[in-house]
N, CA, C and O of each residue as an XYZ file, in Angstrom:
404
protein
N      73.090    -52.973     10.343
C      71.866    -53.116      9.601
C      71.908    -54.484      9.028
O      72.966    -55.062      8.782
N      70.689    -55.006      8.814
C      70.627    -56.442      8.368
C      70.308    -56.750      6.907
O      70.439    -57.893      6.470
N      69.864    -55.672      6.103
C      69.730    -56.013      4.755
C      70.249    -54.810      3.806
O      70.368    -53.656      4.215
N      70.504    -55.171      2.659
C      71.076    -54.153      1.894
C      70.125    -53.200      1.119
O      69.025    -53.649      0.797
N      70.449    -51.936      0.795
C      69.545    -51.010      0.337
C      69.405    -51.500     -1.054
O      70.348    -51.999     -1.668
N      68.111    -51.338     -1.585
C      67.743    -51.663     -2.785
C      67.451    -53.183     -3.170
O      66.986    -53.490     -4.267
N      67.730    -54.008     -2.284
C      67.285    -55.460     -2.023
C      66.118    -55.859     -1.713
O      65.723    -56.999     -1.960
N      65.264    -54.754     -0.997
C      64.112    -55.210     -0.398
C      64.262    -55.506      0.804
O      65.393    -55.371      1.269
N      63.205    -55.984      1.650
C      63.303    -56.230      3.135
C      63.480    -55.037      4.036
O      63.662    -53.935      3.519
N      63.441    -55.175      5.359
C      63.273    -54.084      6.316
C      64.872    -53.804      6.626
O      65.716    -54.700      6.612
N      65.134    -52.513      6.888
C      66.399    -52.130      7.388
C      66.146    -51.864      8.855
O      65.374    -50.968      9.199
N      66.823    -52.675      9.779
C      66.747    -52.508     11.145
C      67.947    -52.881     11.748
O      68.722    -53.571     11.086
N      68.288    -52.504     13.052
C      69.293    -52.657     13.737
C      69.409    -54.053     14.499
O      68.409    -54.523     15.039
N      70.552    -54.665     14.535
C      70.749    -56.157     14.795
C      70.552    -55.946     16.411
O      70.763    -54.825     16.875
N      70.190    -56.910     17.176
C      69.873    -57.042     18.724
C      70.945    -57.651     19.302
O      70.996    -57.635     20.532
N      72.099    -58.359     18.484
C      73.063    -59.158     18.960
C      74.416    -59.083     18.245
O      74.425    -58.806     17.045
N      75.492    -59.297     18.865
C      76.798    -59.258     18.232
C      77.054    -60.652     17.959
O      76.633    -61.544     18.696
N      77.809    -60.886     16.803
C      78.500    -62.184     16.552
C      79.798    -62.169     17.409
O      80.190    -61.239     18.114
N      80.412    -63.419     17.206
C      81.630    -63.393     17.967
C      82.651    -62.718     17.179
O      83.521    -62.145     17.836
N      82.735    -62.661     15.843
C      83.632    -62.050     15.106
C      83.352    -60.184     15.246
O      84.209    -59.301     15.228
N      82.069    -60.071     15.363
C      81.723    -58.593     15.710
C      82.290    -58.118     17.123
O      82.769    -57.005     17.340
N      82.165    -59.068     17.969
C      83.045    -58.612     19.407
C      84.327    -58.478     18.983
O      84.888    -57.399     19.174
N      84.935    -59.429     18.408
C      86.471    -59.462     18.171
C      86.741    -58.071     17.471
O      87.666    -57.387     17.907
N      85.935    -57.588     16.343
C      86.334    -56.401     15.485
C      86.267    -55.353     16.443
O      87.158    -54.509     16.546
N      85.270    -55.374     17.130
C      84.894    -54.150     18.183
C      86.101    -53.864     19.105
O      86.529    -52.735     19.343
N      86.601    -55.023     19.598
C      87.636    -54.871     20.585
C      88.988    -54.101     20.019
O      89.769    -53.426     20.689
N      89.051    -54.390     18.585
C      90.227    -53.746     17.948
C      90.076    -52.194     17.891
O      91.069    -51.483     17.737
N      88.784    -51.664     18.020
C      88.365    -50.313     17.976
C      88.408    -49.563     19.365
O      88.869    -48.451     19.620
N      87.881    -50.360     20.079
C      87.487    -49.780     21.458
C      88.808    -50.178     22.286
O      89.298    -51.306     22.237
N      89.338    -49.098     23.068
C      90.590    -49.469     23.942
C      90.526    -49.233     25.485
O      91.431    -49.468     26.286
N      89.403    -48.771     25.728
C      89.216    -48.517     27.386
C      89.177    -49.712     28.088
O      88.891    -50.755     27.499
N      89.457    -49.690     29.408
C      89.345    -50.701     30.309
C      88.024    -51.434     30.340
O      87.918    -52.660     30.345
N      87.099    -50.630     30.358
C      85.758    -51.237     30.578
C      85.491    -51.854     29.111
O      84.888    -52.925     29.042
N      85.853    -51.313     28.133
C      85.445    -52.182     26.857
C      86.284    -53.350     26.733
O      85.742    -54.294     26.157
N      87.596    -53.545     27.170
C      88.293    -54.804     27.052
C      87.707    -55.750     28.106
O      87.622    -56.950     27.846
N      87.270    -55.223     29.377
C      86.602    -56.295     30.211
C      85.121    -56.808     29.694
O      84.691    -57.933     29.950
N      84.506    -55.956     29.035
C      83.139    -56.327     28.454
C      83.560    -57.187     27.214
O      82.826    -58.142     26.958
N      84.508    -57.000     26.518
C      84.850    -57.846     25.234
C      85.220    -59.250     25.964
O      84.648    -60.271     25.581
N      86.072    -59.298     26.901
C      86.345    -60.705     27.604
C      85.093    -61.413     28.109
O      84.826    -62.603     27.943
N      84.477    -60.639     28.652
C      83.185    -61.245     29.236
C      82.278    -61.708     28.094
O      81.641    -62.751     28.240
N      82.179    -60.976     26.930
C      81.178    -61.476     25.843
C      81.890    -62.739     25.226
O      81.280    -63.788     25.017
N      83.168    -62.567     24.964
C      84.080    -63.905     24.343
C      83.898    -65.033     25.190
O      83.808    -66.119     24.618
N      83.813    -65.005     26.624
C      83.700    -66.155     27.221
C      82.333    -66.578     27.324
O      82.122    -67.775     27.520
N      81.375    -65.780     27.222
C      79.841    -66.282     26.861
C      79.745    -67.099     25.619
O      79.059    -68.112     25.485
N      80.542    -66.519     24.690
C      80.382    -67.354     23.257
C      81.296    -68.645     23.352
O      81.178    -69.490     22.464
N      82.113    -68.823     24.281
C      83.038    -70.053     24.417
C      82.094    -71.058     25.085
O      81.905    -72.193     24.649
N      81.441    -70.478     26.324
C      80.312    -71.272     27.042
C      79.342    -71.784     26.236
O      78.945    -72.949     26.268
N      78.880    -70.745     25.365
C      77.718    -71.331     24.391
C      78.011    -72.335     23.588
O      77.228    -73.259     23.368
N      79.229    -72.227     23.058
C      79.736    -73.211     21.993
C      79.823    -74.608     22.891
O      79.356    -75.666     22.469
N      80.392    -74.498     24.010
C      80.603    -75.880     24.832
C      79.155    -76.477     25.102
O      78.990    -77.695     25.033
N      78.163    -75.665     25.395
C      76.812    -76.233     25.654
C      76.122    -76.708     24.510
O      75.372    -77.680     24.606
N      76.317    -76.080     23.374
C      75.794    -76.586     22.171
C      76.508    -78.066     21.734
O      75.913    -78.965     21.141
N      77.750    -78.095     22.116
C      78.466    -79.412     21.714
C      77.794    -80.609     22.725
O      77.461    -81.735     22.358
N      77.703    -80.131     23.900
C      77.210    -81.135     24.907
C      75.598    -81.425     24.510
O      75.054    -82.529     24.482
N      75.130    -80.418     24.279
C      73.623    -81.008     23.835
C      73.501    -82.006     22.705
O      72.642    -82.886     22.644
N      74.499    -81.765     21.776
C      74.509    -82.755     20.453
C      74.921    -84.001     21.068
O      74.320    -84.999     20.671
N      75.813    -84.161     21.949
C      76.119    -85.599     22.489
C      75.179    -86.047     23.131
O      74.939    -87.253     23.073
N      74.379    -85.162     23.933
C      73.100    -85.772     24.666
C      72.113    -86.232     23.916
O      71.528    -87.271     24.222
N      71.773    -85.461     22.748
C      70.777    -85.710     21.830
C      71.013    -87.025     21.115
O      70.102    -87.801     20.828
N      72.500    -87.258     20.803
C      72.965    -88.478     20.252
C      72.672    -89.702     20.894
O      72.228    -90.735     20.394
N      73.060    -89.388     22.384
C      72.946    -90.559     23.167
C      71.451    -90.892     23.490
O      71.167    -92.079     23.652
N      70.565    -90.031     23.587
C      69.348    -90.255     23.846
C      68.786    -90.914     22.594
O      67.925    -91.783     22.735
N      69.180    -90.588     21.454
C      68.630    -91.365     20.121
C      69.096    -92.764     20.269
O      68.305    -93.662     19.979
N      70.351    -93.070     20.710
C      70.886    -94.220     20.750
C      69.998    -94.894     21.735
O      69.579    -95.975     21.320
N      69.617    -94.576     22.856
C      68.892    -95.282     23.881
C      67.475    -95.443     23.228
O      67.031    -96.589     23.304
N      66.870    -94.745     22.753
C      65.626    -94.940     21.983
C      65.846    -95.861     21.013
O      64.943    -96.697     21.061
N      66.567    -96.076     20.221
C      66.715    -97.284     19.304
C      66.878    -98.677     20.067
O      66.400    -99.734     19.653
N      67.596    -98.535     21.203
C      67.949    -99.827     21.979
C      66.575   -100.135     22.726
O      66.286   -101.306     22.970
N      65.761    -99.136     23.075
C      64.426    -99.336     23.973
C      63.664    -99.912     22.782
O      62.959   -100.867     23.107
N      63.620    -99.602     21.557
C      62.502    -99.987     20.539
C      62.972   -101.562     20.278
O      62.112   -102.440     20.210
N      64.277   -101.845     20.147
C      64.581   -103.162     19.895
C      64.384   -104.151     21.153
O      64.222   -105.371     21.107
N      64.433   -103.414     22.159
C      64.028   -104.426     23.351
C      62.636   -104.568     23.424
O      62.224   -105.673     23.778
N      61.728   -103.590     23.137
C      60.453   -103.606     23.147
C      59.920   -104.927     22.102
O      59.135   -105.832     22.384
N      60.570   -104.699     20.957
C      60.167   -105.736     20.055
C      60.596   -107.219     20.510
O      59.914   -108.158     20.099
N      61.583   -107.437     21.254
C      62.044   -108.502     21.672
C      61.292   -108.985     22.893
O      61.162   -110.193     23.091
N      60.795   -108.085     23.712
C      59.760   -108.555     24.764
C      58.414   -108.993     24.123
O      57.790   -109.988     24.493
N      58.009   -108.121     23.083
C      56.751   -108.569     22.483
C      56.742   -110.074     21.931
O      55.792   -110.843     22.081
N      57.973   -110.389     21.251
C      58.048   -111.635     20.647
C      58.145   -112.674     21.552
O      57.605   -113.752     21.305
N      58.847   -112.461     22.702
C      58.933   -113.484     23.884
C      57.527   -113.578     24.484
O      57.120   -114.706     24.764
N      56.781   -112.574     24.700
C      55.437   -112.692     25.263
C      54.584   -113.609     24.282
O      53.952   -114.563     24.736
N      54.582   -113.321     23.019
C      53.854   -114.218     21.935
C      54.244   -115.646     22.085
O      53.395   -116.538     22.108
N      55.497   -115.867     22.184
C      55.962   -117.313     22.377
C      55.482   -117.920     23.632
O      55.122   -119.096     23.684
N      55.474   -117.045     24.740
C      54.992   -117.703     25.925
C      53.342   -118.036     25.965
O      52.813   -119.047     26.429
N      52.728   -116.937     25.369
C      51.328   -117.255     25.432
C      50.786   -118.344     24.341
O      49.622   -118.743     24.312
N      51.814   -118.756     23.453
C      51.409   -119.884     22.541
C      51.813   -121.144     23.489
O      51.034   -122.087     23.632
N      52.858   -121.104     24.015
C      53.159   -122.373     24.976
C      52.143   -122.463     26.050
O      51.787   -123.604     26.343
N      51.609   -121.467     26.693
C      50.439   -121.619     27.600
C      49.353   -122.217     27.001
O      48.843   -123.219     27.502
N      48.878   -121.638     25.829
C      47.762   -122.092     25.168
C      47.897   -123.739     24.675
O      46.904   -124.466     24.633
N      49.114   -124.157     24.352
C      49.473   -125.633     24.171
C      49.239   -126.426     25.239
O      48.722   -127.536     25.109
N      49.651   -125.853     26.563
C      49.661   -126.548     27.791
C      48.254   -126.606     28.297
O      47.957   -127.567     29.007
N      47.360   -125.712     28.027
C      46.017   -125.579     28.555
C      45.128   -126.718     27.914
O      44.259   -127.246     28.608
N      45.309   -127.076     26.710
C      44.619   -128.131     26.179
C      45.291   -129.358     26.669
O      46.460   -129.615     26.383
N      44.467   -130.191     27.485
C      44.727   -131.402     27.957
C      44.688   -132.527     27.007
O      43.643   -132.776     26.407
N      45.858   -133.290     26.814
C      45.841   -134.377     25.906
C      44.822   -135.558     26.479
O      44.626   -135.680     27.688
N      44.177   -136.440     25.464
C      43.559   -137.566     26.114
C      44.296   -138.358     26.604
O      45.465   -138.468     26.233
N      43.721   -139.135     27.623
C      44.585   -139.924     28.311
C      44.458   -141.391     27.477
O      43.407   -141.807     26.988
N      45.825   -142.112     27.425
C      45.733   -143.149     26.560
C      46.266   -144.368     27.641
O      47.144   -144.078     28.454
N      45.825   -145.416     27.613
C      46.159   -146.553     28.302
C      45.054   -147.010     29.282
O      43.892   -146.631     29.138
N      45.446   -147.844     30.299
C      44.293   -148.600     31.117
C      44.322   -147.890     32.321
O      45.338   -147.447     32.857
N      42.896   -147.772     32.828
C      42.632   -147.173     33.983
C      42.170   -148.238     34.795
O      41.660   -149.216     34.249
N      42.291   -148.173     36.151
C      41.570   -148.972     37.175
C      40.579   -148.256     37.984
O      39.943   -148.854     38.852
């Protein structure tokens, strides 16, 4: 059950085992099938924990790439602004000084 009597809330059966619950259940159930299912479920928990660790690493690396991308985008915008200023300066032709023939 998922809530205490007298504390409010609904009383309902849980739909999943925790890793600790599976370990406790294995100490009660002794049949070959129960042992095999226990091993299967524990391996699933281990795999799930590995996947969660991998996802955290991927999320961290993606965040780092996004930060680098933002920095590079700002740098590119700054470079484009400087190039635009240089082009604008070159487009205004200076007055020719000196003698012409």
